[in-house]
C-alpha positions, 0 to 999 in steps of 0.5 A: 740679718744677724740676731742683734740686727733683728732685735735692734730694728723696729718699724721706725728704723734701727734703734740708737747706738747705745741700745745696740751696744747693750743688746750686743752684751746681752746677746753674748750672755746667751740668756744666762741670768747669772750674767746680770752683773756683767750686763748692768756694768756694761749698761752703766758704762754705755749710758753713764747710768742705767735708764729705765729703757735699758732696765726694760731691755735687760728684763725682757732679754734675760727674763728677769723681773724689773723689781729684781733688776732695780733691787740690784741697781739700788744695792750697789753704789757703782750703779746709778739711776740718774745721769751724772755730769761729764765730771763726777766729783766724789768726796770721801766721807769715810772715817780717815777722810772725815776726821781729816776734814773731808766735810770742809772739802765737800762743802767747798765743792758744793759752794763753788758749783752751786749744787748739792750731793746727787745733783748735776750742774745745769750745763751737765758738766759736774756732779757731786757724790759723797762716797765712802772709803775709796781705799786711799786712807793714807792720802786722806782726805781724798777727792776724785774727779772721774778716775783722777784721785786727789789726796791730802785735800783741803778746801783751799785746793778745790777751786784749783782742781775744778779749774783743770776741768773747766 
């Protein structure tokens, strides 16, 4: 039995696949605390957010206090403590986008989906984030859906774009 199999088994059987994947990343770090960002990035990718159970596992395996892990997670906007929808919508509210009407785009997204920033639709399909500069100022205002970038947005285009993800 290898190290991951030993750590991933318990009296109730083996742990879930996500925990096993995260444990593989942690074990590959050989206890190196400086690899925390690598591990947190992996956890974000594996779970779609960083649940408390993953934070505890990281804390135990890398011998890093939970408070320190929580501090890193909440400092970087890349990380989330809450699950996001299958399609995470980001509306840029950076200066270039804001002056070109991104608040109207955000308001339209909220109206259509019936949720506010930071929330997820009841079916788990969509979530909304108000983001700062996405680095596409020449396309302002910008809206993203996961990795897809939509530039020169206005409120009239929102429904058409959301329809692509229905």
